[in-house]
N, C-alpha and C positions, 0 to 999 in steps of 0.2 A: 757368186752362186755361180753354178755352173748352167747351161743351155738347157732349158728345158722343152721337150716337145709340146704340140698340142695334147696329144693325147696324155703324157707326160701331168699335164697341167690338170685337164680332165679327173685322172682316174685319181689323182691327191685328196680330193675334196672328203675330207674326213666326219664331215655333219650337213651335207649335203643331201636333201631328196630327190627323189629318179627327175623330177620336175625343173629341178633346180637347178640339176647337171643337163636336161633336155633344155631348157633355156639359155644356160651359160653361153655369154657371146664373149669370147677374148676382147680387150681393148685393141684400138687401130694401133696403138705406140708398140702392142706387143711384137711386130715385125723390126723394131729399132731399139728393141733393148740391148743397152749393154751391159751384157750379162756380170763381168769384169768386176762392173760398178755397182752393183746390187746386191742385199742380201736377203729383198724379198719381193716379188713382185704383188702391189695391191693396185685395182680400180674398182672404180663404180659402176653399176650396171647400167647403161645409157636408155636400158626399156621400165625396167623396176626403178627407180631413181633411187631407193631407199636400200637397197641391194648392192652390198659389197663382197669384195672377194682379198683372201690374202693370203698368197702361199709365199714359205719358205722352205729350206732346208733343215730338218732334225737329222743328223747322223747322216747326212749325205744323201738324206731320204728327201721327196717332193712331200710338203705336209699342207695342204691347202683349209680353208676355213670361208664358211659362207657369214657373212654379217649383217645386221637388220640394222640401220640409221634412224634412230627417235627423231620425233620431231625438231626442229630446231629451234633454238633457245628465243625465247619472249625479246629478250635485251640484246641489242647489239651492242651496246655501249661497257661492257664490260670484259675484261680477258678473259680468256680460257688458255690452258695449257693442253696441249698432248702428252698422253701418257704412255706413246711409244717414243717420239722423236725429243721429246722436251723442248718443243718450238711452242712459244706465247705468243697467240694470236688473240685478232678480235674475236669475239665468243661464239658468233654467227660462224667461224672458222673453222669452230672445233665441236664437234660432235659425237656423242654417247652411242655406241656402236657396241653391240650385243651381239653373241654367238650360242646357238645351241651347241650344248656339250655333244661329243660321242656317243654311240651308242644307245645304251639302255638309258643311260640319264639325261640325256639330249631327248629320246622319245616319251619321257616323262617329264618334260618342260625345264630341263636345267640349263641354265645358261650364264655366261662370264659374259660381263661386258667392261669399257673401259672407254673412256674420252680419247678420240683420233681425230686428226685433221680431216675436214668436211670431205677431203677432194682425194683423200688418201695419198696424197704428196711426201710422207716422210722420208722416201728416200731421196730426193730431190733437196726436202726442206734443210736436211743434217747437213748435205755438200754445199750449202750457198754460204758465201763467206759475209758477214756484216764490212760494211767499209772502214776502213780503216779512220781512227780518231789520229790528230797531227799527236806526231811523236810515236807513235804506237807501232810496235813489232809483233808479230803473230807470228806465233808458236806454229811449225808443222804438226805437232802432237795434237794441239785443240781439235780439228777436223777430225783427226782418227778416235778419238776419245768418244766423242759425238757419234761418229758410225759405228763403232762398235756398241756404244751404249744402246743403238737404238737396236743393232742385229742383236743382242743378248733380250731386249724387255721384249722384240717381238717374238722372238722365240721361245719365252715365258708364258705369254699368251696365250698363244697356238699349242703349248704343252699343258695350259690350264684346261683347254675346251678339251683336249684329249685325256686330262683327270676325271678318275671316275668321283 
């Protein structure tokens, strides 16, 4: 992903209300982002806890969406899988996020949703390596396949928000 200025980030949101844009705070980590090693920037709002933000590049232009987290699951004893990074985690670490569609569809209440890591840490999760088992050899392409898969699924989700 190419480096994005604060103005580019703020103007990228396709489904945000004026109030949401006014309240938007960039994450503290924004100043430390290693732009060459992420395909999207995602964070939870520190003040509005159920709100999150996701920005990725589509045709080399930043496109951002505002996300709304559902209530946390009642049970923490089940496993859940993030539909973006395909990381399996305890159910309380995966949350259903929805996003209003852009334009007229969103104003009419149409939304798109998917299960995502509760802390929106998908970019980090695909880059973490599980410890090697004895006599295991790790192929270098496995991590790149996970990273590429996350990038494709993230763009597809954001494009779903753009679709009428």
